[in-house]
C-alpha positions as CSV (number, residue, x, y, z in Angstrom):
1,M,-7.5,-41.9,15.4
2,H,-4.0,-42.1,13.9
3,Q,-3.8,-42.2,10.1
4,T,-0.5,-43.2,8.6
5,V,0.6,-40.7,6.0
6,L,1.7,-41.9,2.5
7,L,1.2,-45.5,3.6
8,R,1.0,-47.2,0.2
9,E,3.5,-44.9,-1.5
10,A,6.2,-45.5,1.2
11,V,5.8,-49.3,1.4
12,D,5.9,-49.6,-2.4
13,A,9.0,-47.4,-2.6
14,L,10.8,-49.3,0.2
15,V,10.3,-53.0,-0.5
16,T,12.4,-54.2,-3.4
17,T,12.7,-57.8,-2.2
18,S,10.2,-59.6,-0.1
19,D,12.8,-61.7,1.8
20,G,14.9,-58.6,2.7
21,I,15.7,-56.9,6.0
22,Y,14.0,-53.6,6.6
23,V,13.9,-50.8,9.3
24,D,11.0,-48.7,10.3
25,G,12.9,-46.0,12.1
26,T,9.8,-44.2,13.3
27,F,7.4,-47.0,14.4
28,G,4.7,-44.7,15.9
29,R,1.6,-46.8,16.2
30,G,2.8,-49.3,13.6
31,G,0.9,-48.3,10.5
32,H,3.9,-48.6,8.1
33,S,5.3,-51.6,9.9
34,R,2.1,-53.6,9.6
35,A,1.8,-52.8,5.9
36,L,5.5,-53.7,5.4
37,L,5.0,-57.1,7.1
38,Q,2.2,-57.8,4.6
39,Q,4.7,-57.4,1.8
40,L,7.5,-59.5,3.3
41,A,8.0,-63.3,2.8
42,P,8.2,-65.7,5.8
43,N,12.0,-65.2,5.9
44,G,11.8,-61.4,5.7
45,R,12.7,-59.3,8.7
46,L,11.6,-55.9,10.0
47,L,13.2,-53.9,12.9
48,G,11.0,-51.1,14.4
49,V,12.5,-48.2,16.2
50,D,10.9,-45.4,18.3
51,K,11.7,-43.2,21.2
52,D,8.1,-43.2,22.5
53,P,7.3,-45.7,25.4
54,A,3.7,-45.7,24.1
55,A,5.0,-46.9,20.7
56,A,7.0,-49.6,22.5
57,L,3.9,-51.0,24.1
58,V,2.2,-51.3,20.7
59,A,5.4,-52.8,19.2
60,S,5.6,-55.4,21.9
61,E,2.2,-56.7,20.8
62,L,3.2,-56.8,17.2
63,S,6.5,-58.6,18.0
64,A,4.6,-61.2,20.0
65,A,2.2,-61.8,17.1
66,D,4.8,-61.8,14.3
67,A,8.3,-63.4,14.7
68,R,9.6,-61.4,11.7
69,F,9.3,-58.2,13.7
70,N,11.7,-56.9,16.3
71,F,11.7,-53.6,18.2
72,F,14.2,-51.2,19.7
73,H,13.2,-48.4,22.1
74,G,15.4,-45.5,21.3
75,S,16.5,-43.2,18.5
76,F,17.1,-44.2,14.9
77,A,20.5,-42.5,15.3
78,A,21.5,-45.6,17.3
79,L,20.8,-47.9,14.4
80,P,24.4,-49.0,13.7
81,A,24.9,-50.4,17.2
82,Q,21.5,-52.1,17.1
83,L,22.1,-53.8,13.8
84,R,25.5,-55.0,15.0
85,S,24.0,-56.4,18.1
86,R,21.6,-58.4,15.9
87,D,24.5,-59.6,13.6
88,I,22.9,-57.6,10.7
89,E,25.6,-56.4,8.3
90,G,23.3,-54.5,5.9
91,V,19.6,-53.8,5.4
92,D,17.5,-53.6,2.2
93,G,15.6,-50.4,3.3
94,I,15.2,-47.8,5.9
95,L,12.0,-45.8,6.3
96,L,11.7,-42.6,8.3
97,D,8.4,-40.9,8.9
98,L,9.6,-37.8,10.7
99,G,8.0,-35.4,13.2
100,V,5.4,-35.8,15.9
101,S,2.5,-38.3,15.5
102,S,-1.2,-37.7,15.9
103,P,-1.5,-39.7,19.1
104,Q,1.3,-37.6,20.6
105,L,-0.4,-34.4,19.6
106,D,-3.9,-35.5,20.7
107,N,-2.8,-36.5,24.2
108,S,-2.8,-33.3,26.3
109,E,-0.6,-35.0,28.9
110,R,2.3,-35.2,26.4
111,G,2.5,-31.4,26.1
112,F,3.0,-31.2,22.3
113,S,0.0,-29.2,21.4
114,F,-1.1,-25.6,22.1
115,Q,-4.7,-26.7,21.3
116,H,-5.0,-28.9,24.5
117,D,-3.9,-27.5,27.8
118,G,-1.6,-29.9,29.7
119,P,1.8,-30.3,31.3
120,L,4.6,-28.7,29.3
121,D,6.6,-31.9,28.6
122,M,7.2,-32.3,24.8
123,R,9.5,-35.3,25.2
124,M,9.0,-38.1,22.7
125,D,10.8,-40.4,25.2
126,T,9.0,-39.6,28.5
127,S,11.4,-42.0,30.4
128,S,14.4,-39.7,30.1
129,G,15.7,-36.2,29.4
130,E,14.7,-32.7,30.1
131,T,11.1,-31.5,29.7
132,A,10.2,-28.3,27.8
133,A,9.2,-26.7,31.2
134,Q,12.5,-27.6,32.8
135,W,14.4,-26.2,29.8
136,L,12.4,-23.0,29.6
137,A,12.9,-22.5,33.4
138,C,16.6,-22.1,33.1
139,A,17.7,-21.5,29.5
140,A,19.3,-18.1,28.7
141,Q,17.1,-15.7,26.7
142,Q,19.5,-15.7,23.8
143,D,19.4,-19.5,23.7
144,I,15.6,-19.6,23.7
145,A,15.6,-17.0,20.9
146,A,18.1,-19.1,18.9
147,V,15.9,-22.2,19.2
148,L,12.8,-20.4,18.1
149,K,14.6,-18.8,15.1
150,E,16.6,-21.8,14.0
151,F,14.1,-24.7,14.6
152,G,10.8,-22.8,14.6
153,E,11.7,-20.4,11.8
154,E,10.0,-17.7,14.0
155,R,10.5,-14.1,12.8
156,F,9.8,-12.7,16.2
157,A,12.1,-15.1,18.1
158,R,13.9,-12.4,20.2
159,R,10.7,-10.7,21.2
160,I,9.0,-13.9,22.2
161,A,12.1,-15.2,24.1
162,G,12.0,-11.9,26.0
163,A,8.4,-12.4,26.9
164,I,9.0,-16.0,28.1
165,V,11.9,-14.9,30.3
166,A,9.7,-12.0,31.8
167,A,6.8,-14.4,32.4
168,R,8.9,-17.1,34.1
169,A,10.2,-14.4,36.5
170,E,6.6,-14.0,37.7
171,A,5.7,-17.8,37.9
172,P,7.1,-21.0,36.3
173,I,5.8,-21.9,32.9
174,V,4.5,-25.4,33.4
175,T,1.5,-25.8,31.0
176,T,1.1,-25.6,27.3
177,G,-1.8,-23.2,27.7
178,R,0.3,-20.6,29.5
179,L,3.1,-20.9,27.1
180,A,0.7,-20.5,24.1
181,K,-0.8,-17.4,25.7
182,I,2.6,-15.9,26.4
183,V,3.8,-16.5,22.8
184,S,0.6,-15.4,21.2
185,E,0.5,-12.1,23.1
186,A,4.2,-11.5,22.2
187,N,3.6,-12.2,18.5
188,P,2.7,-8.9,16.8
189,R,1.7,-10.5,13.4
190,W,-0.5,-13.5,13.4
191,E,-0.3,-15.6,10.2
192,K,-3.5,-16.4,8.4
193,H,-4.9,-19.9,9.3
194,K,-2.0,-20.6,11.7
195,H,-2.0,-20.4,15.5
196,P,0.5,-17.7,16.6
197,A,2.3,-20.3,18.8
198,T,2.8,-22.9,16.0
199,R,6.4,-22.0,15.2
200,A,7.5,-21.6,18.8
201,F,6.1,-24.9,19.8
202,Q,7.7,-26.6,16.8
203,G,11.1,-25.0,17.6
204,I,11.0,-26.0,21.3
205,R,9.9,-29.6,20.5
206,I,12.6,-30.1,17.9
207,H,15.2,-28.9,20.4
208,I,14.0,-31.0,23.3
209,N,14.0,-34.1,21.2
210,R,17.2,-33.5,19.2
211,E,15.1,-34.2,16.1
212,L,17.4,-32.6,13.5
213,D,20.6,-33.8,15.3
214,D,19.3,-37.4,15.1
215,L,18.4,-37.0,11.4
216,V,21.8,-35.6,10.6
217,E,23.4,-38.6,12.4
218,L,21.3,-41.1,10.6
219,L,21.9,-39.6,7.2
220,A,25.7,-39.7,7.9
221,Q,25.4,-43.4,8.6
222,A,22.8,-44.5,6.1
223,L,25.1,-45.4,3.3
224,G,27.0,-47.8,5.5
225,L,23.8,-49.4,6.8
226,L,22.3,-50.1,3.4
227,K,23.1,-53.0,1.1
228,V,23.8,-52.1,-2.6
229,G,20.2,-51.8,-4.0
230,G,18.9,-50.9,-0.6
231,R,16.6,-47.8,-0.3
232,L,16.2,-44.9,2.0
233,V,12.7,-43.5,2.2
234,V,12.1,-40.3,4.2
235,I,8.8,-38.5,4.8
236,S,9.2,-35.0,6.1
237,F,6.7,-32.5,7.4
238,H,8.6,-29.2,7.4
239,S,11.3,-27.5,5.4
240,L,14.1,-28.0,7.9
241,E,13.8,-31.7,7.7
242,D,13.2,-31.8,4.0
243,R,16.1,-29.5,3.2
244,L,18.5,-31.9,5.0
245,V,17.1,-35.0,3.3
246,K,17.0,-33.3,-0.2
247,R,20.6,-32.1,0.1
248,Y,21.9,-35.4,1.4
249,M,20.3,-37.4,-1.4
250,R,21.3,-34.9,-4.0
251,D,24.9,-35.0,-2.9
252,M,25.0,-38.8,-2.7
253,A,23.5,-39.0,-6.3
254,R,25.8,-36.3,-7.7
255,G,29.1,-37.7,-6.4
256,D,32.3,-35.8,-6.0
257,A,32.0,-32.1,-6.5
258,L,34.6,-31.0,-9.1
259,P,35.3,-27.6,-10.7
260,A,33.3,-27.0,-13.9
261,G,35.1,-28.1,-17.0
262,V,37.3,-30.8,-15.3
263,P,37.5,-33.7,-17.7
264,V,36.5,-36.8,-15.8
265,R,34.5,-40.0,-16.6
266,D,31.1,-40.3,-15.0
267,S,32.2,-43.6,-13.3
268,A,35.0,-41.7,-11.5
269,L,32.6,-39.3,-9.7
270,N,31.9,-41.7,-6.8
271,R,28.2,-41.6,-7.1
272,H,26.8,-43.6,-4.1
273,M,23.0,-43.3,-4.7
274,R,20.5,-42.7,-7.3
275,L,17.3,-40.8,-6.8
276,V,14.2,-42.9,-7.3
277,G,11.4,-40.8,-8.9
278,K,10.5,-37.3,-7.9
279,A,9.4,-36.0,-4.5
280,V,6.0,-37.4,-3.6
281,R,3.2,-35.6,-1.9
282,A,-0.1,-36.8,-0.6
283,S,-3.0,-37.0,-3.0
284,A,-6.0,-34.6,-2.7
285,D,-8.1,-37.5,-1.4
286,E,-5.6,-38.3,1.3
287,V,-5.3,-34.7,2.4
288,A,-9.1,-34.4,2.5
289,A,-9.3,-37.5,4.8
290,N,-6.2,-36.5,6.8
291,P,-5.3,-32.8,6.9
292,R,-1.9,-33.6,8.5
293,A,-0.8,-35.1,5.2
294,R,-0.9,-31.7,3.5
295,S,2.7,-30.8,4.4
296,A,4.1,-34.3,3.9
297,I,6.8,-34.8,1.3
298,M,8.5,-38.2,0.6
299,R,11.9,-38.6,-1.0
300,V,13.5,-41.9,-2.1
301,A,17.2,-42.8,-2.9
302,E,18.8,-46.2,-3.7
303,K,22.3,-47.2,-2.8
304,I,24.3,-48.0,-6.0
305,S,27.9,-48.3,-4.6
């Protein structure tokens, strides 16, 4: 069963006016969206977004039941065009709950997990794009190594990439079980309490779904999408995502970077956002009930100009 991470904290941070317009950029199975709708007035509006066709099915039921809710099947990086098509000039808040969801991990047919053998797919949008199996079948060894190192933060990326290329020469790698076995056997140092294929699977998944590219695009556009007073709330699950979010919010709150000692008024620094509170992590009770929440970290920033 899917448990929405940091549900109450995210909703409380996002909603500043009950009659506002909000975006749930990662609808998933609708946990955050349903809680957000409970906080909105009859004239409030919520746009849900998700790449996953399974999420779109759940969203269609919610939009039929609640006229305040609309849905777009695609990436949150396409938000500007979607808002323009709906004649929305600015929103009061954008929520992103990044990464892969529990239903995606638990369904072996999706190919996200090394714990359940299934087709090596890994696409969040199963209606388009290249599967992990298709990419691994033709990618150059150095490209596989680069993905494992950059997106999976895998120490033994080159060694594992070599093992993948050698294995595919014998037979196509088309299941999660076979890939996990190849990676595990090529990994010389297994981390305590972590499956040896964890980092490789993360890296390949992020690459296949352009997860960091989409996040970078959204962050570059966020300021123009938010109204003054509007908030950006982002829940990250690994350091690559959180680093991008933290840096963006810090830079927006700091304003223009000037050499030390340059005399300038604070008002001239072009600060565009303010940080709202400190980074929030799941409580001990939430982690006990939902271990996936252990790595979650939420950051909030509000547009001020």
